[in-house]
PyMOL Python script that loads the backbone (N, CA, C, O; Angstrom):
from pymol import cmd

cmd.read_pdbstr("""\
ATOM      1  N   MET A   1      45.279  62.148  30.452  1.00  0.00           N
ATOM      2  CA  MET A   1      44.706  62.832  32.204  1.00  0.00           C
ATOM      3  C   MET A   1      45.875  63.507  32.401  1.00  0.00           C
ATOM      4  O   MET A   1      46.941  63.113  31.927  1.00  0.00           O
ATOM      5  N   SER A   2      45.749  64.594  33.129  1.00  0.00           N
ATOM      6  CA  SER A   2      46.940  65.239  33.726  1.00  0.00           C
ATOM      7  C   SER A   2      46.878  64.878  35.160  1.00  0.00           C
ATOM      8  O   SER A   2      45.932  64.608  35.899  1.00  0.00           O
ATOM      9  N   GLU A   3      48.147  64.951  35.343  1.00  0.00           N
ATOM     10  CA  GLU A   3      48.779  64.633  36.338  1.00  0.00           C
ATOM     11  C   GLU A   3      47.993  65.175  38.371  1.00  0.00           C
ATOM     12  O   GLU A   3      48.346  64.791  39.486  1.00  0.00           O
ATOM     13  N   SER A   4      47.282  65.813  38.081  1.00  0.00           N
ATOM     14  CA  SER A   4      46.790  66.466  39.151  1.00  0.00           C
ATOM     15  C   SER A   4      45.148  65.665  39.047  1.00  0.00           C
ATOM     16  O   SER A   4      44.476  65.593  40.076  1.00  0.00           O
ATOM     17  N   MET A   5      44.816  65.314  38.228  1.00  0.00           N
ATOM     18  CA  MET A   5      43.419  64.620  38.225  1.00  0.00           C
ATOM     19  C   MET A   5      43.450  63.361  38.382  1.00  0.00           C
ATOM     20  O   MET A   5      42.384  62.798  38.632  1.00  0.00           O
ATOM     21  N   ARG A   6      44.924  62.427  38.257  1.00  0.00           N
ATOM     22  CA  ARG A   6      44.884  61.245  38.676  1.00  0.00           C
ATOM     23  C   ARG A   6      45.315  61.191  39.849  1.00  0.00           C
ATOM     24  O   ARG A   6      45.178  60.075  40.349  1.00  0.00           O
ATOM     25  N   SER A   7      46.020  62.331  40.821  1.00  0.00           N
ATOM     26  CA  SER A   7      45.984  61.978  42.349  1.00  0.00           C
ATOM     27  C   SER A   7      44.744  62.376  42.832  1.00  0.00           C
ATOM     28  O   SER A   7      44.216  61.678  43.698  1.00  0.00           O
ATOM     29  N   SER A   8      44.047  63.628  42.322  1.00  0.00           N
ATOM     30  CA  SER A   8      42.887  63.650  42.835  1.00  0.00           C
ATOM     31  C   SER A   8      41.797  62.622  43.135  1.00  0.00           C
ATOM     32  O   SER A   8      41.061  62.631  44.122  1.00  0.00           O
ATOM     33  N   ARG A   9      41.802  61.739  42.144  1.00  0.00           N
ATOM     34  CA  ARG A   9      40.589  60.711  41.845  1.00  0.00           C
ATOM     35  C   ARG A   9      41.271  59.616  43.035  1.00  0.00           C
ATOM     36  O   ARG A   9      40.604  58.908  43.790  1.00  0.00           O
ATOM     37  N   SER A  10      42.598  59.680  42.982  1.00  0.00           N
ATOM     38  CA  SER A  10      43.121  58.180  44.000  1.00  0.00           C
ATOM     39  C   SER A  10      43.022  58.909  45.226  1.00  0.00           C
ATOM     40  O   SER A  10      43.496  58.201  46.113  1.00  0.00           O
ATOM     41  N   MET A  11      42.612  60.030  45.689  1.00  0.00           N
ATOM     42  CA  MET A  11      42.278  60.505  47.201  1.00  0.00           C
ATOM     43  C   MET A  11      40.889  60.329  47.319  1.00  0.00           C
ATOM     44  O   MET A  11      40.472  60.256  48.475  1.00  0.00           O
ATOM     45  N   GLU A  12      39.843  60.218  46.155  1.00  0.00           N
ATOM     46  CA  GLU A  12      38.536  59.896  46.414  1.00  0.00           C
ATOM     47  C   GLU A  12      38.334  58.759  47.210  1.00  0.00           C
ATOM     48  O   GLU A  12      38.828  57.747  46.714  1.00  0.00           O
ATOM     49  N   LYS A  13      37.585  58.548  48.630  1.00  0.00           N
ATOM     50  CA  LYS A  13      37.262  57.257  49.016  1.00  0.00           C
ATOM     51  C   LYS A  13      36.815  56.132  47.989  1.00  0.00           C
ATOM     52  O   LYS A  13      36.401  56.438  46.871  1.00  0.00           O
ATOM     53  N   PRO A  14      36.878  55.307  48.258  1.00  0.00           N
ATOM     54  CA  PRO A  14      36.390  54.079  47.018  1.00  0.00           C
ATOM     55  C   PRO A  14      34.814  53.768  47.762  1.00  0.00           C
ATOM     56  O   PRO A  14      34.665  53.611  48.974  1.00  0.00           O
ATOM     57  N   GLU A  15      33.875  53.729  46.894  1.00  0.00           N
ATOM     58  CA  GLU A  15      32.606  53.610  47.229  1.00  0.00           C
ATOM     59  C   GLU A  15      32.305  52.182  47.713  1.00  0.00           C
ATOM     60  O   GLU A  15      32.762  51.153  47.215  1.00  0.00           O
ATOM     61  N   SER A  16      31.494  52.271  48.725  1.00  0.00           N
ATOM     62  CA  SER A  16      31.419  51.334  49.674  1.00  0.00           C
ATOM     63  C   SER A  16      29.932  50.354  49.139  1.00  0.00           C
ATOM     64  O   SER A  16      28.997  51.024  48.699  1.00  0.00           O
ATOM     65  N   LEU A  17      29.807  49.239  49.178  1.00  0.00           N
ATOM     66  CA  LEU A  17      28.845  48.262  49.151  1.00  0.00           C
ATOM     67  C   LEU A  17      28.045  47.935  50.219  1.00  0.00           C
ATOM     68  O   LEU A  17      28.569  47.727  51.314  1.00  0.00           O
ATOM     69  N   CYS A  18      26.868  47.859  50.071  1.00  0.00           N
ATOM     70  CA  CYS A  18      26.158  47.042  51.374  1.00  0.00           C
ATOM     71  C   CYS A  18      26.518  45.343  51.287  1.00  0.00           C
ATOM     72  O   CYS A  18      26.412  44.573  50.332  1.00  0.00           O
ATOM     73  N   ARG A  19      26.955  45.123  52.606  1.00  0.00           N
ATOM     74  CA  ARG A  19      27.466  43.718  52.673  1.00  0.00           C
ATOM     75  C   ARG A  19      26.379  42.564  52.569  1.00  0.00           C
ATOM     76  O   ARG A  19      26.667  41.388  52.346  1.00  0.00           O
ATOM     77  N   VAL A  20      24.864  43.137  52.792  1.00  0.00           N
ATOM     78  CA  VAL A  20      23.496  42.680  52.911  1.00  0.00           C
ATOM     79  C   VAL A  20      23.516  42.035  51.189  1.00  0.00           C
ATOM     80  O   VAL A  20      23.663  40.826  51.004  1.00  0.00           O
ATOM     81  N   CYS A  21      23.340  43.060  49.958  1.00  0.00           N
ATOM     82  CA  CYS A  21      22.546  42.651  48.845  1.00  0.00           C
ATOM     83  C   CYS A  21      23.665  43.261  48.140  1.00  0.00           C
ATOM     84  O   CYS A  21      23.419  43.235  46.934  1.00  0.00           O
ATOM     85  N   GLY A  22      24.952  43.875  48.423  1.00  0.00           N
ATOM     86  CA  GLY A  22      25.806  44.245  47.272  1.00  0.00           C
ATOM     87  C   GLY A  22      25.321  45.653  46.768  1.00  0.00           C
ATOM     88  O   GLY A  22      26.220  46.304  46.236  1.00  0.00           O
ATOM     89  N   ASP A  23      24.069  46.270  46.823  1.00  0.00           N
ATOM     90  CA  ASP A  23      24.183  47.524  46.351  1.00  0.00           C
ATOM     91  C   ASP A  23      24.960  48.644  46.650  1.00  0.00           C
ATOM     92  O   ASP A  23      25.853  48.355  47.447  1.00  0.00           O
ATOM     93  N   LYS A  24      24.951  50.070  46.235  1.00  0.00           N
ATOM     94  CA  LYS A  24      25.861  50.663  46.732  1.00  0.00           C
ATOM     95  C   LYS A  24      25.197  51.126  48.166  1.00  0.00           C
ATOM     96  O   LYS A  24      23.979  51.205  48.322  1.00  0.00           O
ATOM     97  N   ALA A  25      26.146  51.415  49.176  1.00  0.00           N
ATOM     98  CA  ALA A  25      25.882  51.428  50.779  1.00  0.00           C
ATOM     99  C   ALA A  25      25.868  53.055  50.574  1.00  0.00           C
ATOM    100  O   ALA A  25      26.630  53.636  49.802  1.00  0.00           O
ATOM    101  N   SER A  26      24.744  53.785  51.500  1.00  0.00           N
ATOM    102  CA  SER A  26      24.313  54.944  51.724  1.00  0.00           C
ATOM    103  C   SER A  26      24.822  55.355  52.990  1.00  0.00           C
ATOM    104  O   SER A  26      24.444  56.450  53.406  1.00  0.00           O
ATOM    105  N   GLY A  27      25.744  54.565  53.796  1.00  0.00           N
ATOM    106  CA  GLY A  27      26.219  54.447  54.999  1.00  0.00           C
ATOM    107  C   GLY A  27      26.595  53.653  55.853  1.00  0.00           C
ATOM    108  O   GLY A  27      26.950  52.564  55.402  1.00  0.00           O
ATOM    109  N   LYS A  28      26.666  53.807  57.123  1.00  0.00           N
ATOM    110  CA  LYS A  28      27.086  52.965  58.321  1.00  0.00           C
ATOM    111  C   LYS A  28      25.677  52.413  58.876  1.00  0.00           C
ATOM    112  O   LYS A  28      25.231  53.310  59.592  1.00  0.00           O
ATOM    113  N   HIS A  29      24.848  51.401  58.855  1.00  0.00           N
ATOM    114  CA  HIS A  29      23.487  51.161  59.559  1.00  0.00           C
ATOM    115  C   HIS A  29      23.465  50.172  60.339  1.00  0.00           C
ATOM    116  O   HIS A  29      23.525  49.074  59.787  1.00  0.00           O
ATOM    117  N   TYR A  30      23.390  50.195  61.581  1.00  0.00           N
ATOM    118  CA  TYR A  30      23.290  49.104  62.471  1.00  0.00           C
ATOM    119  C   TYR A  30      25.082  48.524  62.469  1.00  0.00           C
ATOM    120  O   TYR A  30      25.266  47.307  62.428  1.00  0.00           O
ATOM    121  N   GLY A  31      25.750  49.041  62.495  1.00  0.00           N
ATOM    122  CA  GLY A  31      27.132  48.814  62.473  1.00  0.00           C
ATOM    123  C   GLY A  31      27.667  48.207  61.089  1.00  0.00           C
ATOM    124  O   GLY A  31      28.796  47.737  60.950  1.00  0.00           O
ATOM    125  N   VAL A  32      27.006  48.260  60.408  1.00  0.00           N
ATOM    126  CA  VAL A  32      27.339  47.791  58.985  1.00  0.00           C
ATOM    127  C   VAL A  32      27.114  48.536  57.727  1.00  0.00           C
ATOM    128  O   VAL A  32      26.028  49.099  57.585  1.00  0.00           O
ATOM    129  N   PRO A  33      28.186  48.621  56.609  1.00  0.00           N
ATOM    130  CA  PRO A  33      27.639  49.621  55.414  1.00  0.00           C
ATOM    131  C   PRO A  33      26.746  48.921  54.873  1.00  0.00           C
ATOM    132  O   PRO A  33      26.714  47.698  54.736  1.00  0.00           O
ATOM    133  N   SER A  34      25.971  49.737  54.544  1.00  0.00           N
ATOM    134  CA  SER A  34      24.490  49.015  54.225  1.00  0.00           C
ATOM    135  C   SER A  34      23.890  50.486  53.274  1.00  0.00           C
ATOM    136  O   SER A  34      24.203  51.677  53.287  1.00  0.00           O
ATOM    137  N   CYS A  35      22.694  49.503  52.343  1.00  0.00           N
ATOM    138  CA  CYS A  35      21.993  50.308  51.506  1.00  0.00           C
ATOM    139  C   CYS A  35      20.812  51.034  52.113  1.00  0.00           C
ATOM    140  O   CYS A  35      20.548  50.413  53.142  1.00  0.00           O
ATOM    141  N   ASP A  36      19.998  52.017  51.981  1.00  0.00           N
ATOM    142  CA  ASP A  36      18.838  52.414  52.402  1.00  0.00           C
ATOM    143  C   ASP A  36      17.898  51.187  52.455  1.00  0.00           C
ATOM    144  O   ASP A  36      17.411  51.056  53.579  1.00  0.00           O
ATOM    145  N   GLY A  37      17.462  50.157  51.475  1.00  0.00           N
ATOM    146  CA  GLY A  37      16.800  49.170  51.250  1.00  0.00           C
ATOM    147  C   GLY A  37      16.705  48.247  52.546  1.00  0.00           C
ATOM    148  O   GLY A  37      15.721  48.058  53.261  1.00  0.00           O
ATOM    149  N   CYS A  38      18.150  47.657  52.670  1.00  0.00           N
ATOM    150  CA  CYS A  38      18.071  46.599  53.576  1.00  0.00           C
ATOM    151  C   CYS A  38      18.556  47.274  54.853  1.00  0.00           C
ATOM    152  O   CYS A  38      18.792  46.498  55.779  1.00  0.00           O
ATOM    153  N   ARG A  39      18.776  48.750  55.112  1.00  0.00           N
ATOM    154  CA  ARG A  39      18.589  49.107  56.163  1.00  0.00           C
ATOM    155  C   ARG A  39      17.031  49.565  57.099  1.00  0.00           C
ATOM    156  O   ARG A  39      16.834  49.746  58.301  1.00  0.00           O
ATOM    157  N   GLY A  40      16.139  49.630  55.910  1.00  0.00           N
ATOM    158  CA  GLY A  40      14.824  49.934  56.284  1.00  0.00           C
ATOM    159  C   GLY A  40      14.277  48.215  56.478  1.00  0.00           C
ATOM    160  O   GLY A  40      13.691  47.741  57.451  1.00  0.00           O
ATOM    161  N   PHE A  41      14.623  47.634  55.423  1.00  0.00           N
ATOM    162  CA  PHE A  41      14.219  46.195  56.183  1.00  0.00           C
ATOM    163  C   PHE A  41      14.624  45.641  57.092  1.00  0.00           C
ATOM    164  O   PHE A  41      13.933  44.782  57.638  1.00  0.00           O
ATOM    165  N   PHE A  42      15.658  45.903  57.463  1.00  0.00           N
ATOM    166  CA  PHE A  42      16.451  45.109  58.909  1.00  0.00           C
ATOM    167  C   PHE A  42      15.404  45.967  60.111  1.00  0.00           C
ATOM    168  O   PHE A  42      14.686  45.351  60.898  1.00  0.00           O
ATOM    169  N   LYS A  43      15.489  47.414  60.058  1.00  0.00           N
ATOM    170  CA  LYS A  43      14.579  48.220  60.932  1.00  0.00           C
ATOM    171  C   LYS A  43      13.133  47.855  60.954  1.00  0.00           C
ATOM    172  O   LYS A  43      12.494  47.748  62.001  1.00  0.00           O
ATOM    173  N   ARG A  44      12.669  47.677  59.827  1.00  0.00           N
ATOM    174  CA  ARG A  44      11.085  47.283  60.210  1.00  0.00           C
ATOM    175  C   ARG A  44      10.947  45.914  60.753  1.00  0.00           C
ATOM    176  O   ARG A  44       9.941  45.645  61.410  1.00  0.00           O
ATOM    177  N   SER A  45      11.787  45.092  60.560  1.00  0.00           N
ATOM    178  CA  SER A  45      11.924  43.809  61.182  1.00  0.00           C
ATOM    179  C   SER A  45      12.541  43.483  62.516  1.00  0.00           C
ATOM    180  O   SER A  45      12.441  42.427  63.140  1.00  0.00           O
ATOM    181  N   ILE A  46      13.053  44.337  62.771  1.00  0.00           N
ATOM    182  CA  ILE A  46      13.344  44.675  64.651  1.00  0.00           C
ATOM    183  C   ILE A  46      11.863  44.923  65.195  1.00  0.00           C
ATOM    184  O   ILE A  46      11.011  44.234  65.756  1.00  0.00           O
ATOM    185  N   ARG A  47      11.960  46.096  64.806  1.00  0.00           N
ATOM    186  CA  ARG A  47      10.850  46.991  65.341  1.00  0.00           C
ATOM    187  C   ARG A  47       9.606  46.384  65.465  1.00  0.00           C
ATOM    188  O   ARG A  47       8.899  46.722  66.415  1.00  0.00           O
ATOM    189  N   ARG A  48       9.119  45.350  64.489  1.00  0.00           N
ATOM    190  CA  ARG A  48       7.718  44.649  64.529  1.00  0.00           C
ATOM    191  C   ARG A  48       8.040  43.423  64.925  1.00  0.00           C
ATOM    192  O   ARG A  48       7.181  42.577  64.674  1.00  0.00           O
ATOM    193  N   ASN A  49       9.233  42.963  65.594  1.00  0.00           N
ATOM    194  CA  ASN A  49       9.360  41.670  65.658  1.00  0.00           C
ATOM    195  C   ASN A  49       9.146  40.866  64.664  1.00  0.00           C
ATOM    196  O   ASN A  49       8.816  39.797  65.176  1.00  0.00           O
ATOM    197  N   LEU A  50       9.147  40.779  63.649  1.00  0.00           N
ATOM    198  CA  LEU A  50       9.069  39.877  62.447  1.00  0.00           C
ATOM    199  C   LEU A  50       9.800  38.664  62.125  1.00  0.00           C
ATOM    200  O   LEU A  50      10.965  38.587  61.734  1.00  0.00           O
ATOM    201  N   GLU A  51       8.883  37.627  62.361  1.00  0.00           N
ATOM    202  CA  GLU A  51       9.491  36.030  62.054  1.00  0.00           C
ATOM    203  C   GLU A  51       9.532  35.640  60.688  1.00  0.00           C
ATOM    204  O   GLU A  51       8.367  35.419  60.357  1.00  0.00           O
ATOM    205  N   TYR A  52      10.386  35.425  59.627  1.00  0.00           N
ATOM    206  CA  TYR A  52      10.244  34.991  58.641  1.00  0.00           C
ATOM    207  C   TYR A  52      10.417  33.391  58.304  1.00  0.00           C
ATOM    208  O   TYR A  52      10.946  32.680  59.158  1.00  0.00           O
ATOM    209  N   VAL A  53      10.122  33.017  57.479  1.00  0.00           N
ATOM    210  CA  VAL A  53      10.146  31.224  56.912  1.00  0.00           C
ATOM    211  C   VAL A  53      10.381  30.984  55.384  1.00  0.00           C
ATOM    212  O   VAL A  53       9.652  31.148  54.405  1.00  0.00           O
ATOM    213  N   CYS A  54      11.575  30.567  55.526  1.00  0.00           N
ATOM    214  CA  CYS A  54      12.302  30.260  53.928  1.00  0.00           C
ATOM    215  C   CYS A  54      11.680  29.087  53.898  1.00  0.00           C
ATOM    216  O   CYS A  54      11.653  28.185  54.736  1.00  0.00           O
ATOM    217  N   LYS A  55      10.840  29.251  52.130  1.00  0.00           N
ATOM    218  CA  LYS A  55      10.300  28.187  51.287  1.00  0.00           C
ATOM    219  C   LYS A  55      11.179  27.138  50.782  1.00  0.00           C
ATOM    220  O   LYS A  55      10.835  26.033  50.363  1.00  0.00           O
ATOM    221  N   GLU A  56      12.412  27.643  50.877  1.00  0.00           N
ATOM    222  CA  GLU A  56      13.700  26.959  49.899  1.00  0.00           C
ATOM    223  C   GLU A  56      14.801  26.517  50.811  1.00  0.00           C
ATOM    224  O   GLU A  56      15.945  26.792  50.448  1.00  0.00           O
ATOM    225  N   SER A  57      14.663  25.979  51.754  1.00  0.00           N
ATOM    226  CA  SER A  57      15.529  25.603  52.814  1.00  0.00           C
ATOM    227  C   SER A  57      16.977  26.347  53.534  1.00  0.00           C
ATOM    228  O   SER A  57      18.099  26.057  53.949  1.00  0.00           O
ATOM    229  N   SER A  58      16.018  27.537  53.334  1.00  0.00           N
ATOM    230  CA  SER A  58      17.439  28.849  53.803  1.00  0.00           C
ATOM    231  C   SER A  58      18.626  29.064  52.889  1.00  0.00           C
ATOM    232  O   SER A  58      19.642  29.537  53.398  1.00  0.00           O
ATOM    233  N   ARG A  59      18.617  28.777  51.618  1.00  0.00           N
ATOM    234  CA  ARG A  59      19.469  28.527  50.601  1.00  0.00           C
ATOM    235  C   ARG A  59      19.453  29.735  49.412  1.00  0.00           C
ATOM    236  O   ARG A  59      19.958  29.615  48.296  1.00  0.00           O
ATOM    237  N   CYS A  60      18.739  30.939  49.937  1.00  0.00           N
ATOM    238  CA  CYS A  60      18.118  31.735  48.983  1.00  0.00           C
ATOM    239  C   CYS A  60      19.095  32.799  48.421  1.00  0.00           C
ATOM    240  O   CYS A  60      19.667  33.423  49.315  1.00  0.00           O
ATOM    241  N   VAL A  61      19.331  33.056  47.518  1.00  0.00           N
ATOM    242  CA  VAL A  61      20.696  34.021  47.229  1.00  0.00           C
ATOM    243  C   VAL A  61      20.291  35.428  47.183  1.00  0.00           C
ATOM    244  O   VAL A  61      19.436  35.767  46.365  1.00  0.00           O
ATOM    245  N   VAL A  62      20.791  36.238  47.938  1.00  0.00           N
ATOM    246  CA  VAL A  62      20.254  37.803  48.402  1.00  0.00           C
ATOM    247  C   VAL A  62      21.237  38.442  47.755  1.00  0.00           C
ATOM    248  O   VAL A  62      22.418  38.387  48.098  1.00  0.00           O
ATOM    249  N   ASP A  63      20.759  39.141  46.696  1.00  0.00           N
ATOM    250  CA  ASP A  63      21.550  40.140  46.222  1.00  0.00           C
ATOM    251  C   ASP A  63      20.792  41.677  45.876  1.00  0.00           C
ATOM    252  O   ASP A  63      19.899  42.148  46.580  1.00  0.00           O
ATOM    253  N   VAL A  64      21.291  42.266  44.778  1.00  0.00           N
ATOM    254  CA  VAL A  64      20.449  43.505  44.742  1.00  0.00           C
ATOM    255  C   VAL A  64      19.368  43.226  43.682  1.00  0.00           C
ATOM    256  O   VAL A  64      18.509  44.107  43.652  1.00  0.00           O
ATOM    257  N   THR A  65      19.227  42.398  42.961  1.00  0.00           N
ATOM    258  CA  THR A  65      18.050  41.684  41.992  1.00  0.00           C
ATOM    259  C   THR A  65      17.098  40.822  42.435  1.00  0.00           C
ATOM    260  O   THR A  65      16.029  40.680  41.841  1.00  0.00           O
ATOM    261  N   ARG A  66      17.481  40.048  43.736  1.00  0.00           N
ATOM    262  CA  ARG A  66      16.632  38.704  44.624  1.00  0.00           C
ATOM    263  C   ARG A  66      16.562  39.694  45.914  1.00  0.00           C
ATOM    264  O   ARG A  66      15.793  39.115  46.681  1.00  0.00           O
ATOM    265  N   ARG A  67      16.967  40.842  46.496  1.00  0.00           N
ATOM    266  CA  ARG A  67      17.086  40.800  47.759  1.00  0.00           C
ATOM    267  C   ARG A  67      15.495  40.307  48.509  1.00  0.00           C
ATOM    268  O   ARG A  67      15.165  39.722  49.541  1.00  0.00           O
ATOM    269  N   ASN A  68      14.577  41.101  46.983  1.00  0.00           N
ATOM    270  CA  ASN A  68      13.257  41.076  48.003  1.00  0.00           C
ATOM    271  C   ASN A  68      12.247  39.585  47.460  1.00  0.00           C
ATOM    272  O   ASN A  68      11.021  39.485  47.418  1.00  0.00           O
ATOM    273  N   GLN A  69      13.108  38.755  47.166  1.00  0.00           N
ATOM    274  CA  GLN A  69      12.313  37.237  46.881  1.00  0.00           C
ATOM    275  C   GLN A  69      12.337  36.186  48.142  1.00  0.00           C
ATOM    276  O   GLN A  69      11.722  35.122  48.200  1.00  0.00           O
ATOM    277  N   CYS A  70      13.132  36.707  49.054  1.00  0.00           N
ATOM    278  CA  CYS A  70      13.040  35.643  50.240  1.00  0.00           C
ATOM    279  C   CYS A  70      13.347  36.794  51.744  1.00  0.00           C
ATOM    280  O   CYS A  70      14.431  37.320  51.996  1.00  0.00           O
ATOM    281  N   GLN A  71      12.442  36.904  52.319  1.00  0.00           N
ATOM    282  CA  GLN A  71      12.766  38.184  53.521  1.00  0.00           C
ATOM    283  C   GLN A  71      13.504  37.055  54.575  1.00  0.00           C
ATOM    284  O   GLN A  71      14.563  37.505  55.011  1.00  0.00           O
ATOM    285  N   ALA A  72      13.191  35.759  55.051  1.00  0.00           N
ATOM    286  CA  ALA A  72      14.053  34.906  55.977  1.00  0.00           C
ATOM    287  C   ALA A  72      15.292  35.135  55.362  1.00  0.00           C
ATOM    288  O   ALA A  72      16.091  35.786  56.035  1.00  0.00           O
ATOM    289  N   CYS A  73      15.725  34.688  54.021  1.00  0.00           N
ATOM    290  CA  CYS A  73      17.034  34.567  53.924  1.00  0.00           C
ATOM    291  C   CYS A  73      17.775  36.191  53.720  1.00  0.00           C
ATOM    292  O   CYS A  73      18.980  36.439  53.684  1.00  0.00           O
ATOM    293  N   ARG A  74      16.785  37.020  53.622  1.00  0.00           N
ATOM    294  CA  ARG A  74      17.605  38.688  53.992  1.00  0.00           C
ATOM    295  C   ARG A  74      18.046  38.738  55.052  1.00  0.00           C
ATOM    296  O   ARG A  74      19.219  38.842  55.410  1.00  0.00           O
ATOM    297  N   PHE A  75      16.508  38.617  56.004  1.00  0.00           N
ATOM    298  CA  PHE A  75      17.062  39.346  57.509  1.00  0.00           C
ATOM    299  C   PHE A  75      18.037  38.202  58.183  1.00  0.00           C
ATOM    300  O   PHE A  75      18.453  38.369  59.330  1.00  0.00           O
ATOM    301  N   ASN A  76      18.454  36.789  57.261  1.00  0.00           N
ATOM    302  CA  ASN A  76      19.343  36.079  58.465  1.00  0.00           C
ATOM    303  C   ASN A  76      20.865  36.481  58.002  1.00  0.00           C
ATOM    304  O   ASN A  76      21.827  36.239  58.731  1.00  0.00           O
ATOM    305  N   LYS A  77      21.003  37.156  56.640  1.00  0.00           N
ATOM    306  CA  LYS A  77      22.089  37.608  56.027  1.00  0.00           C
ATOM    307  C   LYS A  77      22.296  38.707  56.790  1.00  0.00           C
ATOM    308  O   LYS A  77      23.450  38.740  57.217  1.00  0.00           O
ATOM    309  N   CYS A  78      21.617  39.622  57.127  1.00  0.00           N
ATOM    310  CA  CYS A  78      21.816  40.783  58.052  1.00  0.00           C
ATOM    311  C   CYS A  78      22.184  40.807  59.115  1.00  0.00           C
ATOM    312  O   CYS A  78      22.783  41.778  59.575  1.00  0.00           O
ATOM    313  N   LEU A  79      21.909  39.702  59.805  1.00  0.00           N
ATOM    314  CA  LEU A  79      22.556  38.856  61.213  1.00  0.00           C
ATOM    315  C   LEU A  79      23.813  38.431  61.031  1.00  0.00           C
ATOM    316  O   LEU A  79      24.643  38.693  61.902  1.00  0.00           O
ATOM    317  N   ARG A  80      24.223  37.632  59.768  1.00  0.00           N
ATOM    318  CA  ARG A  80      25.289  37.209  59.175  1.00  0.00           C
ATOM    319  C   ARG A  80      26.309  37.890  59.201  1.00  0.00           C
ATOM    320  O   ARG A  80      27.351  37.510  59.734  1.00  0.00           O
ATOM    321  N   VAL A  81      26.159  38.981  58.635  1.00  0.00           N
ATOM    322  CA  VAL A  81      27.198  40.159  58.453  1.00  0.00           C
ATOM    323  C   VAL A  81      27.121  41.339  59.594  1.00  0.00           C
ATOM    324  O   VAL A  81      27.579  42.469  59.430  1.00  0.00           O
ATOM    325  N   ASN A  82      26.378  40.815  60.923  1.00  0.00           N
ATOM    326  CA  ASN A  82      26.697  41.538  61.967  1.00  0.00           C
ATOM    327  C   ASN A  82      25.888  42.812  62.245  1.00  0.00           C
ATOM    328  O   ASN A  82      26.178  43.740  63.001  1.00  0.00           O
ATOM    329  N   MET A  83      24.628  42.624  61.337  1.00  0.00           N
ATOM    330  CA  MET A  83      23.964  44.067  61.685  1.00  0.00           C
ATOM    331  C   MET A  83      23.519  43.986  63.303  1.00  0.00           C
ATOM    332  O   MET A  83      23.290  42.907  63.848  1.00  0.00           O
ATOM    333  N   LYS A  84      23.438  45.149  63.924  1.00  0.00           N
ATOM    334  CA  LYS A  84      23.147  44.832  65.260  1.00  0.00           C
ATOM    335  C   LYS A  84      21.987  45.358  65.672  1.00  0.00           C
ATOM    336  O   LYS A  84      21.763  46.545  65.433  1.00  0.00           O
ATOM    337  N   LYS A  85      20.933  44.472  66.447  1.00  0.00           N
ATOM    338  CA  LYS A  85      19.554  44.892  66.830  1.00  0.00           C
ATOM    339  C   LYS A  85      19.237  46.485  67.760  1.00  0.00           C
ATOM    340  O   LYS A  85      18.412  47.382  67.584  1.00  0.00           O
ATOM    341  N   ASP A  86      20.290  46.284  68.741  1.00  0.00           N
ATOM    342  CA  ASP A  86      20.511  47.504  69.369  1.00  0.00           C
ATOM    343  C   ASP A  86      21.086  48.767  68.474  1.00  0.00           C
ATOM    344  O   ASP A  86      21.224  49.843  69.055  1.00  0.00           O
ATOM    345  N   GLY A  87      21.371  48.681  67.289  1.00  0.00           N
ATOM    346  CA  GLY A  87      22.277  49.676  66.466  1.00  0.00           C
ATOM    347  C   GLY A  87      21.081  51.038  66.304  1.00  0.00           C
ATOM    348  O   GLY A  87      21.392  52.065  65.702  1.00  0.00           O
TER     349      GLY A  87
END
""", "prot")
cmd.dss("prot")
cmd.show_as("cartoon", "prot")
cmd.util.cbc("prot")
cmd.orient("prot")
């Protein structure tokens, strides 16, 4: 690899990850780097004033592959990573 290719790569900004599920973030949404999926989920939850209940004692894993399994834990994680309802 040439020196110029190495220096241009180091100048690229690192890929940001969603603070909720760890997927590739599409930008800062509601004050937090997040993916489009978590942004849309949070937006729907806030706008419709939805309340979720966890069936597993609120200990579900929220990651890319399991983010759709428990809405309650996903929403709580959105709040824990400081997604802002008024954002």
